NUVEX-367906 format. One record per residue (C-alpha): residue in one letter; residue number from 1; x, y, z. Coordinates in steps of 0.5 Angstrom, whole numbers. Example, Ala and Ser with C-alpha at 12.3 -4.5 7.8 and 13.67 -1.06 7.14 Angstrom:
<atoms>
+------+-----+-------+-------+-------+
! code ! pos !     u !     v !     w !
+------+-----+-------+-------+-------+
!    A !   1 !    25 !    -9 !    16 !
!    S !   2 !    27 !    -2 !    14 !
+------+-----+-------+-------+-------+
</atoms>
This chain:
<atoms>
+------+-----+-------+-------+-------+
! code ! pos !     u !     v !     w !
+------+-----+-------+-------+-------+
!    X !   1 !   -19 !    33 !     5 !
!    X !   2 !   -13 !    32 !     9 !
!    X !   3 !    -7 !    37 !     9 !
!    X !   4 !     0 !    35 !    11 !
!    X !   5 !     4 !    41 !    11 !
!    X !   6 !    12 !    42 !    13 !
!    X !   7 !    11 !    36 !    18 !
!    X !   8 !    18 !    35 !    22 !
!    X !   9 !    19 !    30 !    28 !
!    X !  10 !    26 !    30 !    32 !
!    X !  11 !    28 !    25 !    37 !
!    X !  12 !    33 !    28 !    41 !
!    X !  13 !    35 !    33 !    36 !
!    X !  14 !    35 !    28 !    30 !
!    X !  15 !    31 !    29 !    25 !
!    X !  16 !    26 !    23 !    23 !
!    X !  17 !    21 !    26 !    19 !
!    X !  18 !    24 !    32 !    15 !
!    X !  19 !    19 !    37 !    12 !
!    X !  20 !    14 !    33 !     9 !
!    X !  21 !     8 !    36 !     6 !
!    X !  22 !     2 !    32 !     2 !
!    X !  23 !    -5 !    33 !     1 !
!    X !  24 !   -11 !    27 !     1 !
!    X !  25 !   -17 !    28 !    -3 !
!    X !  26 !   -24 !    24 !    -2 !
!    X !  27 !   -25 !    18 !    -7 !
!    X !  28 !   -18 !    16 !    -7 !
!    X !  29 !   -14 !    10 !    -4 !
!    X !  30 !    -6 !    12 !    -2 !
!    X !  31 !    -1 !     8 !    -1 !
!    X !  32 !     5 !    10 !     4 !
!    X !  33 !    12 !     6 !     3 !
!    X !  34 !    19 !     7 !     6 !
!    X !  35 !    24 !     2 !     8 !
!    X !  36 !    25 !     1 !    16 !
!    X !  37 !    27 !     7 !    20 !
!    X !  38 !    25 !    12 !    14 !
!    X !  39 !    20 !    16 !    18 !
!    X !  40 !    13 !    12 !    16 !
!    X !  41 !    11 !    10 !    23 !
!    X !  42 !    12 !    17 !    26 !
!    X !  43 !     9 !    20 !    20 !
!    X !  44 !     2 !    16 !    21 !
!    X !  45 !     3 !    17 !    29 !
!    X !  46 !     3 !    25 !    28 !
!    X !  47 !    -3 !    25 !    23 !
!    X !  48 !    -7 !    21 !    28 !
!    X !  49 !    -5 !    25 !    34 !
!    X !  50 !    -2 !    20 !    37 !
!    X !  51 !     5 !    24 !    38 !
!    X !  52 !     6 !    31 !    37 !
!    X !  53 !    10 !    34 !    31 !
!    X !  54 !    16 !    38 !    32 !
!    X !  55 !    14 !    43 !    27 !
!    X !  56 !     8 !    43 !    22 !
!    X !  57 !     1 !    42 !    22 !
!    X !  58 !    -4 !    36 !    20 !
!    X !  59 !   -11 !    39 !    18 !
!    X !  60 !   -17 !    34 !    17 !
!    X !  61 !   -23 !    38 !    14 !
!    X !  62 !   -20 !    44 !    16 !
!    X !  63 !   -19 !    42 !    23 !
!    X !  64 !   -12 !    42 !    26 !
!    X !  65 !   -11 !    35 !    29 !
!    X !  66 !    -7 !    38 !    36 !
!    X !  67 !   -11 !    44 !    37 !
!    X !  68 !   -17 !    42 !    35 !
!    X !  69 !   -17 !    35 !    36 !
!    X !  70 !   -24 !    33 !    38 !
!    X !  71 !   -27 !    36 !    32 !
!    X !  72 !   -21 !    33 !    28 !
!    X !  73 !   -21 !    26 !    31 !
!    X !  74 !   -29 !    25 !    29 !
!    X !  75 !   -27 !    25 !    22 !
!    X !  76 !   -22 !    20 !    23 !
!    X !  77 !   -21 !    12 !    23 !
!    X !  78 !   -15 !     9 !    25 !
!    X !  79 !   -13 !     1 !    25 !
!    X !  80 !    -6 !     0 !    28 !
!    X !  81 !    -2 !    -6 !    26 !
!    X !  82 !    -4 !    -9 !    32 !
!    X !  83 !   -11 !    -7 !    34 !
!    X !  84 !   -12 !    -5 !    41 !
!    X !  85 !   -18 !   -10 !    43 !
!    X !  86 !   -21 !   -11 !    50 !
!    X !  87 !   -20 !   -19 !    50 !
!    X !  88 !   -25 !   -20 !    55 !
!    X !  89 !   -31 !   -17 !    51 !
!    X !  90 !   -35 !   -20 !    46 !
!    X !  91 !   -35 !   -17 !    39 !
!    X !  92 !   -42 !   -13 !    40 !
!    X !  93 !   -40 !   -11 !    47 !
!    X !  94 !   -33 !    -8 !    44 !
!    X !  95 !   -36 !    -4 !    38 !
!    X !  96 !   -42 !    -1 !    42 !
!    X !  97 !   -36 !     1 !    47 !
!    X !  98 !   -32 !     4 !    41 !
!    X !  99 !   -39 !     7 !    38 !
!    X ! 100 !   -40 !    11 !    45 !
!    X ! 101 !   -32 !    13 !    45 !
!    X ! 102 !   -33 !    16 !    38 !
!    X ! 103 !   -39 !    20 !    39 !
!    X ! 104 !   -44 !    16 !    36 !
!    X ! 105 !   -51 !    18 !    38 !
!    X ! 106 !   -54 !    13 !    43 !
!    X ! 107 !   -60 !    12 !    39 !
!    X ! 108 !   -56 !    11 !    33 !
!    X ! 109 !   -51 !     6 !    36 !
!    X ! 110 !   -54 !    -1 !    35 !
!    X ! 111 !   -56 !     0 !    28 !
!    X ! 112 !   -49 !     3 !    27 !
!    X ! 113 !   -46 !    -3 !    30 !
!    X ! 114 !   -50 !    -8 !    26 !
!    X ! 115 !   -48 !    -5 !    20 !
!    X ! 116 !   -41 !    -5 !    21 !
!    X ! 117 !   -41 !   -12 !    23 !
!    X ! 118 !   -44 !   -14 !    17 !
!    X ! 119 !   -39 !   -10 !    13 !
!    X ! 120 !   -33 !   -13 !    16 !
!    X ! 121 !   -36 !   -20 !    16 !
!    X ! 122 !   -37 !   -21 !    24 !
!    X ! 123 !   -44 !   -22 !    25 !
!    X ! 124 !   -43 !   -30 !    26 !
!    X ! 125 !   -38 !   -28 !    32 !
!    X ! 126 !   -42 !   -22 !    35 !
!    X ! 127 !   -43 !   -26 !    41 !
!    X ! 128 !   -36 !   -29 !    42 !
!    X ! 129 !   -30 !   -26 !    46 !
!    X ! 130 !   -25 !   -23 !    43 !
!    X ! 131 !   -20 !   -27 !    46 !
!    X ! 132 !   -22 !   -33 !    42 !
!    X ! 133 !   -22 !   -30 !    35 !
!    X ! 134 !   -17 !   -32 !    30 !
!    X ! 135 !   -12 !   -27 !    28 !
!    X ! 136 !   -16 !   -25 !    22 !
!    X ! 137 !   -23 !   -24 !    26 !
!    X ! 138 !   -19 !   -20 !    31 !
!    X ! 139 !   -17 !   -15 !    25 !
!    X ! 140 !   -24 !   -15 !    22 !
!    X ! 141 !   -26 !   -12 !    29 !
!    X ! 142 !   -20 !    -7 !    29 !
!    X ! 143 !   -23 !    -5 !    22 !
!    X ! 144 !   -30 !    -5 !    25 !
!    X ! 145 !   -28 !     0 !    30 !
!    X ! 146 !   -24 !     4 !    25 !
!    X ! 147 !   -30 !     6 !    21 !
!    X ! 148 !   -36 !     5 !    27 !
!    X ! 149 !   -37 !    13 !    26 !
!    X ! 150 !   -37 !    13 !    19 !
!    X ! 151 !   -30 !    17 !    19 !
!    X ! 152 !   -28 !    21 !    12 !
!    X ! 153 !   -21 !    19 !    13 !
!    X ! 154 !   -19 !    12 !    15 !
!    X ! 155 !   -12 !    10 !    16 !
!    X ! 156 !   -10 !     3 !    16 !
!    X ! 157 !    -3 !     1 !    18 !
!    X ! 158 !    -1 !    -6 !    16 !
!    X ! 159 !    -8 !    -9 !    15 !
!    X ! 160 !    -7 !   -15 !    12 !
!    X ! 161 !     0 !   -18 !    16 !
!    X ! 162 !    -1 !   -25 !    18 !
!    X ! 163 !    -8 !   -26 !    14 !
!    X ! 164 !    -9 !   -32 !    10 !
!    X ! 165 !   -10 !   -31 !     2 !
!    X ! 166 !   -18 !   -31 !     3 !
!    X ! 167 !   -18 !   -26 !     8 !
!    X ! 168 !   -13 !   -22 !     4 !
!    X ! 169 !   -18 !   -22 !    -2 !
!    X ! 170 !   -24 !   -20 !     3 !
!    X ! 171 !   -20 !   -14 !     6 !
!    X ! 172 !   -18 !   -12 !     0 !
!    X ! 173 !   -25 !   -11 !    -3 !
!    X ! 174 !   -27 !    -8 !     4 !
!    X ! 175 !   -21 !    -3 !     3 !
!    X ! 176 !   -23 !    -2 !    -5 !
!    X ! 177 !   -31 !    -1 !    -3 !
!    X ! 178 !   -29 !     5 !     3 !
!    X ! 179 !   -24 !     8 !    -2 !
!    X ! 180 !   -30 !    10 !    -7 !
!    X ! 181 !   -33 !    15 !    -2 !
!    X ! 182 !   -27 !    16 !     3 !
!    X ! 183 !   -20 !    18 !     4 !
!    X ! 184 !   -16 !    12 !     5 !
!    X ! 185 !    -9 !    12 !     7 !
!    X ! 186 !    -6 !     5 !     7 !
!    X ! 187 !     1 !     3 !    10 !
!    X ! 188 !     4 !    -4 !     8 !
!    X ! 189 !    11 !    -7 !     8 !
!    X ! 190 !     8 !   -12 !     2 !
!    X ! 191 !     9 !    -8 !    -4 !
!    X ! 192 !     4 !   -12 !    -8 !
!    X ! 193 !    -1 !   -10 !    -3 !
!    X ! 194 !     0 !    -3 !    -5 !
!    X ! 195 !     0 !    -5 !   -13 !
!    X ! 196 !    -7 !    -9 !   -12 !
!    X ! 197 !   -11 !    -3 !    -8 !
!    X ! 198 !    -8 !     4 !    -8 !
!    X ! 199 !    -9 !     9 !   -13 !
!    X ! 200 !    -3 !    14 !   -11 !
!    X ! 201 !     3 !    13 !    -7 !
!    X ! 202 !     8 !    16 !    -3 !
!    X ! 203 !    15 !    14 !    -2 !
!    X ! 204 !    19 !    16 !     4 !
!    X ! 205 !    26 !    15 !     5 !
!    X ! 206 !    31 !    18 !    10 !
!    X ! 207 !    25 !    22 !    13 !
!    X ! 208 !    24 !    26 !     6 !
!    X ! 209 !    18 !    25 !     1 !
!    X ! 210 !    21 !    23 !    -5 !
!    X ! 211 !    15 !    20 !    -9 !
!    X ! 212 !     8 !    23 !    -9 !
!    X ! 213 !     5 !    20 !   -15 !
!    X ! 214 !     0 !    16 !   -18 !
!    X ! 215 !     1 !     8 !   -18 !
!    X ! 216 !     1 !     8 !   -26 !
!    X ! 217 !     6 !    14 !   -27 !
!    X ! 218 !    12 !    10 !   -22 !
!    X ! 219 !    15 !     7 !   -28 !
!    X ! 220 !    18 !    15 !   -30 !
!    X ! 221 !    22 !    15 !   -24 !
!    X ! 222 !    27 !    10 !   -26 !
!    X ! 223 !    31 !     9 !   -32 !
!    X ! 224 !    31 !     2 !   -33 !
!    X ! 225 !    30 !    -2 !   -39 !
!    X ! 226 !    23 !    -6 !   -41 !
!    X ! 227 !    23 !   -13 !   -44 !
!    X ! 228 !    17 !   -15 !   -49 !
!    X ! 229 !    16 !   -22 !   -50 !
!    X ! 230 !    14 !   -24 !   -57 !
!    X ! 231 !    11 !   -31 !   -59 !
!    X ! 232 !    11 !   -32 !   -66 !
!    X ! 233 !    10 !   -38 !   -71 !
!    X ! 234 !    15 !   -38 !   -77 !
!    X ! 235 !    22 !   -36 !   -78 !
!    X ! 236 !    25 !   -33 !   -72 !
!    X ! 237 !    31 !   -31 !   -75 !
!    X ! 238 !    27 !   -27 !   -80 !
!    X ! 239 !    23 !   -24 !   -74 !
!    X ! 240 !    29 !   -22 !   -70 !
!    X ! 241 !    32 !   -18 !   -76 !
!    X ! 242 !    26 !   -14 !   -77 !
!    X ! 243 !    25 !   -12 !   -70 !
!    X ! 244 !    33 !   -11 !   -68 !
!    X ! 245 !    33 !    -5 !   -73 !
!    X ! 246 !    27 !    -1 !   -69 !
!    X ! 247 !    30 !     5 !   -65 !
!    X ! 248 !    30 !     3 !   -58 !
!    X ! 249 !    32 !    -4 !   -59 !
!    X ! 250 !    38 !    -6 !   -55 !
!    X ! 251 !    38 !   -14 !   -55 !
!    X ! 252 !    34 !   -20 !   -58 !
!    X ! 253 !    34 !   -27 !   -55 !
!    X ! 254 !    31 !   -32 !   -59 !
!    X ! 255 !    28 !   -38 !   -54 !
!    X ! 256 !    27 !   -45 !   -56 !
!    X ! 257 !    21 !   -47 !   -60 !
!    X ! 258 !    16 !   -51 !   -57 !
!    X ! 259 !    12 !   -58 !   -60 !
!    X ! 260 !     8 !   -53 !   -64 !
!    X ! 261 !    13 !   -49 !   -67 !
!    X ! 262 !    12 !   -43 !   -63 !
!    X ! 263 !    18 !   -39 !   -61 !
!    X ! 264 !    19 !   -33 !   -56 !
!    X ! 265 !    23 !   -27 !   -57 !
!    X ! 266 !    25 !   -23 !   -51 !
!    X ! 267 !    26 !   -16 !   -54 !
!    X ! 268 !    30 !   -11 !   -49 !
!    X ! 269 !    28 !    -4 !   -51 !
!    X ! 270 !    30 !     3 !   -47 !
!    X ! 271 !    25 !     5 !   -42 !
!    X ! 272 !    23 !    11 !   -46 !
!    X ! 273 !    22 !     8 !   -52 !
!    X ! 274 !    15 !     9 !   -54 !
!    X ! 275 !     9 !     5 !   -58 !
!    X ! 276 !    14 !    -1 !   -58 !
!    X ! 277 !     9 !    -6 !   -58 !
!    X ! 278 !     6 !    -3 !   -64 !
!    X ! 279 !    12 !    -2 !   -68 !
!    X ! 280 !    14 !    -9 !   -67 !
!    X ! 281 !     7 !   -12 !   -69 !
!    X ! 282 !     8 !    -7 !   -76 !
!    X ! 283 !    15 !   -10 !   -77 !
!    X ! 284 !    13 !   -17 !   -76 !
!    X ! 285 !     6 !   -16 !   -80 !
!    X ! 286 !    11 !   -13 !   -86 !
!    X ! 287 !    15 !   -20 !   -86 !
!    X ! 288 !     8 !   -24 !   -86 !
!    X ! 289 !    10 !   -27 !   -79 !
!    X ! 290 !     4 !   -29 !   -75 !
!    X ! 291 !     4 !   -26 !   -68 !
!    X ! 292 !     1 !   -31 !   -63 !
!    X ! 293 !     2 !   -26 !   -57 !
!    X ! 294 !     6 !   -20 !   -54 !
!    X ! 295 !     7 !   -18 !   -47 !
!    X ! 296 !    11 !   -12 !   -44 !
!    X ! 297 !    14 !   -13 !   -38 !
!    X ! 298 !    15 !    -6 !   -34 !
!    X ! 299 !    19 !    -5 !   -28 !
!    X ! 300 !    15 !    -8 !   -22 !
!    X ! 301 !    13 !    -4 !   -16 !
!    X ! 302 !    18 !    -8 !   -12 !
!    X ! 303 !    24 !    -6 !   -17 !
!    X ! 304 !    22 !     1 !   -17 !
!    X ! 305 !    22 !     2 !   -10 !
!    X ! 306 !    29 !    -1 !    -9 !
!    X ! 307 !    32 !     3 !   -14 !
!    X ! 308 !    29 !     9 !   -11 !
!    X ! 309 !    31 !     8 !    -4 !
!    X ! 310 !    37 !     4 !    -6 !
!    X ! 311 !    41 !     9 !    -2 !
!    X ! 312 !    41 !     6 !     5 !
!    X ! 313 !    38 !    11 !    11 !
!    X ! 314 !    44 !    14 !    15 !
!    X ! 315 !    45 !    11 !    22 !
!    X ! 316 !    43 !    17 !    25 !
!    X ! 317 !    36 !    17 !    21 !
!    X ! 318 !    35 !    10 !    23 !
!    X ! 319 !    36 !    12 !    31 !
!    X ! 320 !    31 !    18 !    30 !
!    X ! 321 !    25 !    13 !    30 !
!    X ! 322 !    28 !     9 !    36 !
!    X ! 323 !    29 !    15 !    41 !
!    X ! 324 !    24 !    20 !    43 !
!    X ! 325 !    22 !    25 !    49 !
!    X ! 326 !    17 !    20 !    51 !
!    X ! 327 !    16 !    13 !    53 !
!    X ! 328 !    10 !    13 !    48 !
!    X ! 329 !    13 !    15 !    42 !
!    X ! 330 !    19 !    11 !    43 !
!    X ! 331 !    15 !     5 !    44 !
!    X ! 332 !    11 !     6 !    37 !
!    X ! 333 !    18 !     7 !    34 !
!    X ! 334 !    20 !     0 !    36 !
!    X ! 335 !    14 !    -3 !    35 !
!    X ! 336 !    15 !    -1 !    27 !
!    X ! 337 !    22 !    -4 !    27 !
!    X ! 338 !    19 !   -11 !    31 !
!    X ! 339 !    13 !   -11 !    26 !
!    X ! 340 !    18 !   -10 !    20 !
!    X ! 341 !    22 !   -16 !    23 !
!    X ! 342 !    16 !   -20 !    24 !
!    X ! 343 !    14 !   -20 !    17 !
!    X ! 344 !    15 !   -27 !    15 !
!    X ! 345 !    16 !   -31 !     8 !
!    X ! 346 !    10 !   -34 !     9 !
!    X ! 347 !     6 !   -28 !    10 !
!    X ! 348 !     9 !   -25 !     3 !
!    X ! 349 !     7 !   -32 !     0 !
!    X ! 350 !     0 !   -31 !     2 !
!    X ! 351 !     0 !   -25 !    -1 !
!    X ! 352 !     3 !   -27 !    -7 !
!    X ! 353 !    -2 !   -33 !    -7 !
!    X ! 354 !    -8 !   -28 !    -6 !
!    X ! 355 !    -5 !   -24 !   -12 !
!    X ! 356 !    -6 !   -31 !   -16 !
!    X ! 357 !   -13 !   -32 !   -14 !
!    X ! 358 !   -15 !   -25 !   -16 !
!    X ! 359 !   -12 !   -25 !   -23 !
!    X ! 360 !   -15 !   -32 !   -24 !
+------+-----+-------+-------+-------+
</atoms>
C-alpha cells in the first residue's frame, strides 16, 4: 500500500503541490492527470524520492520514502518519460547492472533478467547496444529495469509517448498484466490512454487534488447533457412524439432516412435522467415502432477533464513548477513542460488508431 499524506511542495515560497493526500492499493491501476503546471511531475518526483517535499509524507508499505529510503525504494519501480539508459551497454548488460543496483540477489539475477526480457519482449535484442534500438525498444528496456526487482509499486510517466499503435497496444497489455497484482500509477497527457488502462483516476489542478475516484464514476463530476442515438424503422414523427414526452428529454433531432428506410433520432437528455434508454425502448414498443439500435453517448474523459480544469492555473502556479531550490528539481519541472509541448498530433493519432484496433 502507498499512503501519500498532506504532500506539499514549494518553490521559492510558491506552492506547486498543495496538501495532497491519497492512497494506492494493490491490484489497481491508477491514472494521474492534470494540465501543464498543475503539480503532476512534482507529485511523482516526491513519491519516487527524486525531490524532497516541503511538507507531508509518502509511505510505501509503511516505509517513508525519505527517512527510510532504502527499504521504501526496494518496493518501488519507476519508468521516467525519458528512461536513463546507458547507451553503450547491451540490453542484457544494462539489466544485469540494474538488477545489481536494485539489490536482486546474485544467484537470482540472470534468471530475473531473462524473465523481464521475456515479459518486455526484449529477448531478440538482448545482445544489441541500447543506442542502436528504436524508441519503442528503449521504452521496453526502461520498463524492464522498472520491474527487474519485482516491485510492489510501479510508477510510469508517459510510458507510450512516441510509440506506434502496435507498440502502444503491447504496452497497454503489459501494464494491465502488472495491475492484476501490483500497484501501478500511470501519468499520461493522452487521456484515451487513461480510459483504456486505468481503474481509478486522480486529477490535479493548480496544485490541488480535485478528483479521486473510479473512472466509471467520472460522469457524476460534470453537469452536462447526454445524447442517445436511436435508430428506428418506421414513422419518425410518431417516434419523436412518443419520446419527447418523457421526463428529462430536452431535444430530439430526426436524421435523414437511409436507403433501407432507417432513421436516427438524436435524443438529448439531462445528465441525471435515469434509465433513459429503457424508457425510450418502452415508449417506442408501445407505438410498435421497430428499434434497430440505441447508443448512449456519455461525456468522454477528455470532455470531463476539460470541464473540471477549465479554470486555468494562475501564473504563480505555473511558475511553481519551473523554479526550485536545486538544479535537479528545476530540470525535472522544465522537462515536464518540454514533454507536454513535444506531444505531437502524430502521437495522439497513434493512440487513437490503437484504440480503434483494440475496439475492432
